[in-house]
C-alpha positions in Angstrom: -0.2 -0.1 0.3 1.3 3.8 -0.6 1.1 6.1 2.0 0.1 9.3 1.2 1.8 12.8 1.2 1.4 14.9 4.8 -0.5 17.1 3.1 -3.1 14.7 2.2 -3.2 13.2 5.7 -3.9 16.6 7.0 -6.7 17.5 4.5 -8.2 13.8 5.3 -8.4 14.8 9.4 -10.9 16.9 8.8 -13.1 15.2 6.4 -14.0 11.6 7.9 -16.5 9.7 9.7 -15.8 8.5 13.2 -17.8 7.0 16.3 -18.2 8.9 19.4 -19.1 5.9 21.2 -15.6 4.3 20.9 -13.8 7.2 22.4 -16.2 8.6 25.0 -14.1 7.1 27.6 -11.2 9.3 26.4 -13.2 12.5 26.7 -13.8 14.7 29.7 -17.7 14.9 29.5 -20.4 14.6 32.0 -22.0 11.2 32.5 -25.1 10.7 30.6 -28.3 10.8 32.2 -30.1 7.7 33.9 -33.5 7.5 32.9 -36.3 6.3 34.4 -37.4 3.8 31.5 -36.7 0.2 30.5 -34.6 0.7 27.4 -33.3 3.9 25.5 -31.1 5.3 22.8 -29.8 8.5 21.5 -28.6 8.3 18.0 -27.1 11.1 15.7 -29.5 11.2 12.6 -26.8 12.4 10.1 -24.2 10.0 11.0 -26.6 6.9 12.6 -24.0 7.0 15.6 -25.2 6.1 18.8 -24.1 8.7 21.9 -26.2 7.2 24.7 -27.8 3.8 24.8 -29.3 1.3 27.7 -30.7 -2.2 26.9 -30.9 -0.4 23.2 -31.1 -4.2 21.7 -33.8 -5.7 24.3 -36.6 -7.1 22.4 -39.8 -5.2 24.0 -43.3 -4.7 23.0 -43.0 -1.4 21.0 -47.1 -0.5 21.4 -48.3 2.0 18.7 -44.4 2.7 17.6 -45.1 0.1 15.3 -47.1 2.2 13.3 -44.0 4.2 12.3 -43.3 1.2 10.2 -47.0 1.0 9.0 -46.9 4.9 8.0 -43.5 4.1 6.3 -44.5 1.2 4.1 -47.4 3.3 3.0 -45.3 6.4 1.8 -43.0 4.0 0.0 -46.1 2.6 -2.0 -47.0 6.3 -2.5 -43.5 7.5 -3.6 -43.1 4.1 -6.0 -46.3 4.8 -7.5 -48.2 1.9 -6.5 -50.7 3.7 -4.4 -51.6 7.6 -4.7 -52.5 9.6 -1.4 -56.1 10.1 -3.4 -56.9 6.7 -3.4 -60.2 5.7 -1.9 -60.0 3.1 1.0 -63.1 1.2 1.7 -63.2 0.4 5.4 -63.5 -3.3 6.5 -65.3 -4.4 9.4 -62.4 -5.6 10.8 -60.8 -1.9 10.6 -63.8 -0.5 12.1 -63.9 -2.8 15.0 -60.7 -2.3 16.0 -60.3 -1.2 19.7 -57.8 1.1 21.3 -57.1 4.4 19.8 -59.2 5.2 16.6 -59.6 7.6 14.4 -63.3 6.9 14.2 -63.7 5.8 10.4 -67.1 4.1 9.6 -67.6 0.8 8.1 -67.9 0.8 4.4 -67.0 4.4 3.9 -64.4 5.3 1.7 -61.6 7.2 2.8 -58.6 8.8 1.0 -54.9 7.3 1.5 -53.8 10.8 2.7 -56.3 11.2 5.5 -55.5 7.7 6.8 -52.0 8.6 6.8 -53.0 11.2 9.4 -55.0 9.3 11.2 -52.2 6.9 11.9 -49.5 9.3 12.6 -51.3 12.0 14.4 -54.2 10.5 15.8 -52.6 7.1 15.9 -55.4 5.1 14.7 -55.9 1.5 15.1 -58.7 1.5 12.6 -56.8 3.5 10.2 -53.8 1.1 10.1 -55.6 -1.9 9.7 -57.4 -0.1 6.7 -54.3 0.8 5.1 -52.6 -2.4 5.6 -55.5 -4.0 3.7 -55.7 -1.6 1.1 -52.1 -2.2 0.4 -51.6 -6.1 1.0 -55.0 -7.3 1.0 -54.8 -8.4 4.4 -53.1 -7.3 7.9 -51.2 -10.8 7.8 -49.9 -10.2 4.3 -48.9 -6.6 5.2 -46.8 -8.0 8.6 -44.9 -10.1 6.2 -44.2 -7.0 4.0 -43.1 -5.3 7.5 -40.7 -8.0 8.4 -39.4 -7.9 5.2 -38.5 -4.2 5.2 -37.1 -4.6 8.8 -34.5 -7.0 7.4 -33.8 -4.5 4.7 -33.1 -1.6 7.1 -31.3 -3.9 9.4 -33.7 -3.9 12.4 -32.2 -7.3 14.0 -34.4 -7.2 17.2 -37.9 -6.6 15.3 -40.6 -8.8 14.4 -43.9 -7.6 13.3 -47.4 -9.5 13.8 -49.8 -6.7 12.9 -49.9 -3.4 11.5 -51.0 -1.5 14.9 -48.6 -3.0 17.9 -51.9 -4.7 19.5 -50.4 -6.8 22.1 -49.1 -10.3 20.8 -46.0 -12.4 22.3 -44.4 -12.5 18.8 -44.6 -8.9 18.2 -41.3 -6.7 19.3 -38.8 -4.1 18.4 -36.0 -2.4 20.2 -35.1 1.2 20.8 -32.1 0.8 18.3 -34.2 -0.5 15.6 -36.9 2.2 16.3 -34.1 5.0 15.9 -33.0 3.4 12.5 -36.6 3.1 11.3 -37.0 6.9 12.5 -33.6 7.7 10.4 -35.2 6.3 7.7 -38.4 7.9 7.8 -36.7 11.2 8.4 -34.2 11.1 5.2 -36.0 9.1 2.7 -39.3 11.1 2.7 -38.8 14.7 3.9 -42.5 15.7 2.4 -44.4 12.9 4.2 -42.1 13.3 7.5 -43.8 16.8 7.8 -46.9 15.1 9.0 -45.5 13.9 12.0 -44.8 17.4 13.3 -48.6 18.4 13.0 -50.2 18.9 16.3 -54.0 17.7 15.6 -55.8 16.3 13.0 -59.8 16.9 12.4 -61.7 13.8 11.0 -65.5 13.2 11.0 -66.3 16.0 13.6 -63.5 15.0 16.1 -60.3 16.8 16.6 -57.4 14.9 18.2 -54.2 16.1 19.5 -50.8 14.6 18.5 -49.9 12.5 22.1 -46.3 13.4 21.7 -46.2 16.4 24.1 -42.9 17.5 22.8 -44.3 18.9 20.2 -45.9 22.1 22.2 -43.0 21.7 24.9 -39.8 22.3 22.4 -40.1 24.2 19.2 -37.0 22.1 17.7 -38.9 18.7 18.1 -40.8 17.6 14.6 -41.5 14.2 15.3 -42.2 11.1 15.6 -44.4 8.8 17.5 -45.7 7.7 20.7 -47.0 4.4 22.1 -48.5 2.8 25.1 -50.0 -0.2 26.5 -50.2 -2.0 29.8 -47.5 -4.2 28.9 -45.2 -1.9 27.0 -45.5 1.2 29.0 -45.0 4.6 28.0 -42.9 5.0 24.7 -41.8 7.8 22.4 -39.8 7.9 19.2 -38.5 11.6 18.9 -36.6 13.8 16.9 -35.3 17.6 17.2 -33.2 19.8 15.1 -30.9 22.7 16.6 -28.4 24.6 14.9 -28.4 22.1 12.0 -27.8 19.0 14.0 -30.6 16.6 14.2 -30.7 13.9 17.0 -33.3 11.0 17.3 -34.0 9.7 20.7 -36.2 6.4 21.9 -37.5 5.7 24.9 -39.2 2.1 26.1 -41.2 1.7 29.3 -41.7 4.9 31.1 -44.5 5.1 33.9 -46.8 7.9 32.2 -47.4 10.2 29.4 -45.8 12.8 31.3 -42.8 10.9 32.0 -41.9 9.7 28.5 -41.6 13.3 27.4 -39.6 14.4 30.4 -37.1 11.5 30.0 -36.9 12.2 26.2 -36.1 15.8 27.0 -33.2 14.9 29.1 -31.8 12.8 26.3 -32.1 15.8 23.8 -30.5 18.1 26.1 -27.6 16.1 27.0 -27.0 15.2 23.2 -27.2 18.9 22.0 -25.3 20.1 24.9 -22.1 17.8 25.0 -22.1 16.9 21.4 -21.6 18.5 17.5 -22.2 16.8 14.3 -20.6 18.1 11.0 -20.8 17.0 7.5 -17.6 18.1 5.7 -17.9 16.8 2.5 -20.6 15.2 0.2 -20.3 11.5 -1.0 -18.5 11.2 -4.2 -16.3 14.1 -3.9 -12.5 13.6 -5.1 -10.3 13.1 -2.2 -7.2 11.6 -4.2 -5.9 10.2 -7.6 -4.5 6.6 -7.6 -2.3 5.4 -10.1 -3.8 3.0 -12.8 -1.9 0.5 -14.8 -2.9 -1.2 -18.5 -5.5 1.3 -18.4 -7.0 4.0 -21.0 -6.1 6.3 -18.3 -3.3 6.9 -16.2 -5.1 7.6 -13.1 -8.6 7.2 -11.5 -10.2 9.6 -8.9 -10.7 8.0 -5.2 -13.2 9.0 -2.7 -15.5 7.8 -0.5 -19.4 6.3 -0.6 -21.0 8.0 1.8 -20.8 11.4 2.9 -18.1 12.5 5.5 -19.5 13.2 8.5 -18.4 13.8 12.0 -20.2 13.3 15.5 -17.8 13.9 18.7 -18.1 15.5 22.1 -17.8 19.6 21.7 -14.0 21.2 21.2 -12.5 17.4 20.3 -12.4 17.6 16.5 -8.9 18.8 16.5 -7.3 15.6 18.2 -8.3 13.5 15.7 -5.5 12.0 13.5 -5.9 10.1 9.9 -4.0 8.3 7.3 -5.1 7.4 3.7 -3.4 4.3 1.8 -4.0 3.6 -1.9 -3.5 0.2 -3.6 -0.3 0.2 -5.3 -0.7 -2.0 -8.3 -4.4 -1.1 -9.6 -5.0 -3.0 -12.8 -7.7 -1.9 -15.4 -10.5 -2.4 -16.0 -11.6 -0.9 -13.0 -15.6 -0.5 -12.0 -16.9 2.6 -10.7 -17.6 2.0 -6.9 -14.6 -0.7 -6.9 -12.5 -0.7 -3.5 -8.7 1.1 -4.2 -7.7 1.8 -0.7 -8.5 2.6 2.8 -9.1 5.5 5.3 -7.9 5.0 9.0 -9.0 7.5 11.8 -7.3 7.6 14.9 -7.5 9.4 18.3 -4.1 8.8 19.7 -2.9 5.4 18.9 -6.6 3.7 18.7 -8.1 3.2 15.4 -11.6 4.6 15.9 -12.9 3.9 12.4 -11.6 2.7 9.0 -13.6 3.4 5.8 -12.9 2.2 2.0 -11.8 4.4 -0.7 -13.7 3.8 -3.8 -13.1 4.8 -7.4 -15.3 7.3 -8.4 -15.1 6.5 -12.0 -14.6 3.3 -14.5 -11.4 2.9 -16.2 -11.3 0.8 -19.2 -8.6 -1.5 -20.5 -6.2 0.1 -22.1 -4.8 -0.8 -25.9 -2.3 -3.5 -26.6 0.5 -1.0 -26.9 -0.3 0.4 -23.2 -0.6 -3.0 -21.8 2.8 -4.3 -22.9 4.5 -1.1 -22.1 3.0 -1.0 -18.6 3.8 -4.9 -18.4 7.5 -3.7 -18.9 7.5 -1.0 -16.7 6.0 -3.2 -14.0 8.8 -5.7 -14.2 11.3 -3.4 -13.7 9.3 -1.6 -10.7 9.3 -5.0 -8.9 13.1 -5.3 -9.3 13.7 -1.7 -7.8 10.8 -2.1 -5.1 
C-alpha cells in the first residue's frame, strides 16, 4: 500500500467519519443521564452514531410505535407510484371494530389514503392502520410479512411484526435501537411525508384529536415522531429534534406515564445537544485523491468515499483526530466505478476508531495492446527495484 503525503493526511483529518462511542471514555464530558425507562437510545441522525444507550437491543413490545413501520410502508408505496394519496380505501368491518386509539372511521365508508396516513401518524388510529394495511397488501397478515421484509432490509435485527398496530402479541416486538434506525429512514428518505409527524392535531369526522407527543408543544425544535402505550409496553416515545443544523433521534421504552416519557426524552435531547456536535464536511462522491492505474485507458482514477463524510463527537474534540490514507499500489484496469481501491483510518492517539474504504469514483477501461505491453515492462522493472 502506498502512504499518502503529509498534506493529504492533514486534509483527510478534517473529513472523516468516526464513532464517538469508541472514544467517549477518553473525553472529559459529564456522565449521561440515567432515565426511568426500560430501554432508551440517543442517536445522531446524520451519521447514525449512537451517543447514549441502555438496553438498546432488548426486545420489547413497541405498542403504537409499530405504526412508524406501517406509515413508512404506505409512503414507500406512494413514492413508488403503487398507490396514490388520493386513492379511496373502503373501510372493512375488521378495521372499524378495532379497539384502542381510533380515527373513528365508519365501516363501508371510503377514506383517502392521505387522510388515513394522518389518522395513523397524528391520531394513532388502530382502525386507520388496519385499513391501510388491507389496502396495500389485501390483509393485515400479508402486510405484516411486508413489514418484516422491510425490517430485514433496514437492519432491524431485533424486530418482528405480527400486525400493523402494535396490538399486544408475544411474537410482536422491537427495540429502542431498531426504532431509531426506522425513524432515521423515515426522516431522510421522504422529507415531504415526514412533515406530517410535526402536526399537532387532526380533525376527522367532526372529531379533533391532538398528537400525543407532548414535546411538540414544549420544545419548538422537536418535529416528530410517534408515541406508544399499552399496559405491557408502558409509555414509549420516538422523537427527533434539530438545533443549529444538528438532528438527534431519541427513543424511550417503558416509562410510567405520558408526562414521564416526554420528560425522559427531553433529558436525552438536552444532553446530546449540549455536549456533542455533528458536522458534515464533504458529500459522497467528492474527489479526495487520485490513484495510479496500470494498463488502462487513463493513467489515474479519482478516489473518494461512498458516503457523506460526517463527524459526531464531543464538542471541542475535532482537532484531536488524526487520519491517514493508503491506496492500492498496483491498480490494474479495468476498474469499475465503486471498486475498493484503498482505505482510510481515523485515530485518536494510537487507537483506530474508524476505517472506511476508498472507492473509484469513475470507471477505467482496459488500455490498448501497446499500453498493456508497455506497462507490463514497467511493472517488471518496478518490481525489481521495489
